[in-house]
N, C-alpha and C positions, 0 to 999 in steps of 0.2 A: 682846830681841826677834829675832836671829838664830837663835836656839834653837830657835824654835817650831815645831811641827810639827801635821798634822791626820792621824790616823790613819782610813783608809776601809776600815769592815768589811764584808767582803763573804761572799757564800755560799761554803759549804763549809771554812770557817775560812780563807780568804784574807784577805790585808790590803795595801792600797797605803798608802803614806806620802808626803803631801805637804806639802814643806817651805817654810820662808820665802824661802829663796834660790831657789826655783823658780819662786814666784810674785812675786817681786819686794816682800817684803811689808816695810814702812817706817813710821815714824811719820808723821803727818801735822801741819805745823805749822800749828797755827790759833790760836797766841798762848795756848794755856791754861795751860802750866808758867809762861811768860813772866808772866801775870796773876797767877799765885798767889805767884810769888815777890814782885811788887811790892806785894802786899796783905800780906806777912809784917811784923810790929811785933816787933822784937827784945825790946822790953822787956817783953813778955809772955809769952815762951818757956817761962820756967819753969812758970806757969799751964799754957800749952796742953799740955806735958809731961805734967803730972799729968791733963791732960781726956781724953790720948790723941788719936790724931791720926785724919785722916777719910782716905776712899779718893779717889785722884786719877783720873779717867778721862780717858785720851787716845785720840785719833782714830788708826786705821793706815788705810794703804791699801796697795792691791796691784794688780798689771797684770791688770785684768779681760780686756782683750783677749788677752792671751796665757794666759789660763787656760783656753780652749778646747784648746790645745796639751797643756798639761798633763793634761787629764782625759782626751784622747784618747790619749794614750800611757801610760795606766795601766795595768796587767797585765790589769785587766778587760774592759778595750776591745781587747785584741789578737785578733784573728781566732782565733789556735790557741788560745784560751782561752775562747771564747764556745760555750756548749753552748745548742741552740736549745730551748724547752720542747716538749713532746710529749704531747699528750692521751691520757689513758687511752683503749683501743681496744679492741675484741676480736681475739684472736690464735687462732691455732693449734695445736693441741698434736697428737700423734699418731694419736689417736682423737676428738677433739671441738675444742671452745673453750674459752677462757679468757678472763678480764678482764687484760690488760696494764696495769701500773701506768702512772700519767703520771709524765713526767719533767720536774720543776722548771726545770732549765736556769740558764744563767747569762745570759741574755740580758737587757741592762737597756734600759731605757727612758732615752736619753740626755738630752733634754730636762730630765726629772724628776730624774736623777741629777746634773746640773749645778745645778740648782735647789737642791737639798739641800747640795751643796758650798759654795756659796756661802752660801747661809743661815749654814752652821758655820763660814765663815771670817769672816763679816761679825759673828759673836757670839763670835769668840776661842775655839771650841770645841776641845778635843784630838781628838776622835774621834766618829765619826757612824756608824750602822748603814745601809747602804743596804737591808737586809732589812727593819728595822722602818720605815722611811721610804718603804717600798713603792714602791722603784723597778726590781724587776725585771718581767719580762714573764711571767706565769705561763700556764700551761695552763688552758684552758677547760671540760675534762671530767676527774673525778678518778675514782679506783679504786670508789668507794662512789657513783657515779651511778647512778640507780634504773633509770633507761631503759637505760643499758648493760648492767646487770648483769640484767634480766628480759630482756633480748635473748639473753646468752648462756645462759641458763637455758631458755629457749625451745628453742633449737638443741639443746642438748644432751640434752633431754627427746626428742630424736626419734634420738638416736643409741645408744641403751639395748640393742639387738638385737645378738646375736652367732650367726650361723648358720654353721655348718660343712659344706660339702659335702663328702662322701664319694667319692673317685674311686679307691679301692683305696690303691695305692700313692702318692698323692698327695690334697692337699685344698687345698680354697680357702675361706679364712674371709671372710665378711662383717660386718665390725663398724664400729665408728664410722670408722676410716682409710678405708671404701669407701663408706659411707653417707652421708658429708658431700659427698661428690661429686653426691649424688642431691637434695641440695636445692635447693627453689626459693622465690621469693618471688611471693605473689599481689599483685594491685593494691592491696591495704588494706594490704600489709607485712606479712601473715602468713606463717610459714614452714611449709612443707608438704613431703613425699617426693613427688617427681615419677616418677610410673609410666612415664613414656617412658625415664627413664635406667635403671630395674630392666630394662626390655626389651632395653635396648642390651648392657646389663651379660650378661645371660643371652645372648644372641647372640655376645656375645665367648667366654663358657664354650662354648657349643658349636663354634665355629672352632676352639677349643684343644683339647678333649676328644672332639670327634666323631670316629670313625673308619670309619664307614659310609661306602662310597664311596672313601674317601680312600687315597692312596697309603702304602704301608709298606715297611720293609724286611724280610726274612726271611732267617734265617741257616737254611741248608737242612743235611740229615744228610749232604751230599757235602761239608761245610765251606766252600761257597760261600755269598755272599749274593747274593738276588735282589728286583727290586723288583716290588710286587705293587699292582694299581689296581683289579682288576674283583671280582666277586663282589658277594653280599649280605650279607655277614658284618661285623658291628661295631655299635658303638653309634650312636645318633641320638635327640637330645634333642627332646622335647616342648617347644618353647621357649614358647608360649602357658602351658601348664599349668605349665611350671617357674616363668616368671615371676609368675603368680598367686598360687602359694604363697609365693613369696618376697616379694612385695610384703605379704601377710596377715601373714606372720610378721615383718619387719620393722616394722611399723606397730604390733605387738603387743607388739614389746620383746624377744620370745623368744629364748632360749639352747637352742640345740638341735643336734643333728648329724641332717642329713637327705641323701637321695640326689634328685638330679632326677627328673623324670618323662620316660619315654624312648616313643619311636615303635618303635626296634629296640633289642635288648640284646644283649649278646655274653656268653660264656662265663666271661670275667674282666673284672673294672675296672681292673687294674692296666695300666700305660702298655704293655706287651705283654698286647694284649687276647685273644691266641690262646690263652695259658695254657698249662698242662703237657700237659694231655689234646687232641690233634688227631690229624688224619690227614694225610698229608703224600705227595702222588704227583708224582713226575719223569716227564713224557711221554718224554724222549730216553731215558732209561735203563729205561724201561718197571718202574719199581719204586716199591713202595707200603711206608710206613711207619707204625706206628701207636704213638704216644706216650700213657702213662698217667701221670699226675702228674709228668711229666718222665723218666719210665723208658721206655725202647723196649721196647716188647711184641711187635711183628709187624714182618717186615722181609719182603717177599715180590714176586717178580715178577708183573706183571700184564698185560692186553691192553687196552688201551684204543682209543677210536676211530679208523676209519681215514680218515686224512687224503685218500687218494689218490680215496676215493668221496664225498667233503666231509662224513664223517661224523666228524670230528677232534674229541677232547675238549676244551670250552673250556680253556684255561690263563691263568694271569698272574693269577690273584685267589683271593679266599679265599671260600668259600662256608659256609653251616651245613646240618648234615642236617636235611633238613625232616621225616623220618618213619622209622619201623623196621617193616618188615613180615616177617612169616614166611610160608612157602608162599605164596609170591605169583606171578602168572603176568605176565611181561612179555609187552606185545602192541605189535605195529608194522605198518607196511606189508609183508604178507607173512610175518609171522613170529609165533609166540608160543614163549615160553619161561619155561616154570617152574623159580621159583627157591627155594631155601631161606630165604637171607637177602636182604631189599632195603632198601637205605638211599639215598633220593634225595637229593641235595643242589643240582642246577642243574635244574630242572623236571623232565623226565623222564630225565635223566642221573643215575645214581647209580652206588652200589658193590654186586656183587653176587656170588653165587656162580656158577660155570658149570660144571656137572657135566658136560658132553659136551664140554668142552674140556679135552685132558690137556698142552696145553704152554702155557706163558707165557714172558713176558719176551723179551727180544731185538729182532727186528725184525718177528716176527710182525704187528704192527699196522698195517705199512705193506700187507700183503698179503690177512691176514686178520683186519681189526681190528675190533670190534664196532661198533654202530650208534652209538657215543658213551659208552656206559657202560664203566666199570671192571670187564672181568672178572676174577675173582680165584678161588685156588685154595680149595677149599672149607672146609681148616681155619682158612684165614688169614680168609676173610670170617666163621666162625662166632666165632672170637675177636674179632675187631674188633666184629661185631655186639653182644658182651656188654660192649664197653667204651664205645662211644659212646652217646650220648644225643643226642634232639632238639635241636638249637642247637649241637652239636660242630662245629668248623670243620675243614675240610677245605680243604688247600692245595694248589693245583695250577700246577704251572709247567713250562716246557719244558725 
């Protein structure tokens, strides 16, 4: 009897062993053996031996009050070994959703476990399976749950689009990883794409990529860097139109590369939206440069507006060439000036030749400056006219 053990089989191949010593297992003296001895008849032993013996059932007892301590000290009830059950649920992936399988765990129902172990001890069993006896607390939702799978399928059906926005040397991709943040749920529990979230996203794009009216750093031909915040050059997104197109594309599950809709456009969509073809004017140096595809083509002295007469040429910004005209007559209060090449970039202020002016550069503009335009030697104006187009940026700084 002292060698008796009960092996308790648990999940994940784990086992606990309850020994006779732990539970104080012993024979229960109910006179069963003594009664059998008294009833023996020695004169019929030979016949009884030929007939074979019978089983003798004896009663055992153990410490039922102490069994709680034994069970609670089993490995399966130690806190570090207990894994809580988890229901199968919806989980995130980088671009969508998936069903995360249930976790069976190792949490036992103590009362049920105790009942099963006591029954096994009472029956003298040598092993008992807690799994087969239904002692574990299991999840309520499993990976094959129809409602859960339908929910994941419904959500993923909203995430099939992949829209790439082209911003020149940069891109923005609208795929499931972005769209999943736009999903909302209506009062009936159905999922849908929230257009308000799309409009917010487009506003963020505009804040990131619009350059119209924004401050920018410019590396000058003099080797310095200036900050420019004025002018009318740059990109400005038409947010409503862009959001509407994006909404339709996402809901249709399209895969395509598109460009946003714009209110204002510039010559280059790269991060440096000035690009490689532009005109640069330094007021203090009275010098103008013209670049074509990144190469310097013109470097010329000029005469700009006279600041002492309130005619200073606006500076500190980037403007776009608004028009190109030949054989044009400039008119103003008290003057007419015919020019061969006229390239306005800021209202009535522009670049033009000035055939009746022989000297350029230096400090001429402080005493005999223009009314605000950039007076340019004929050959330089002619060359620049052939390079620029409407929309070409003109950078002006002090």
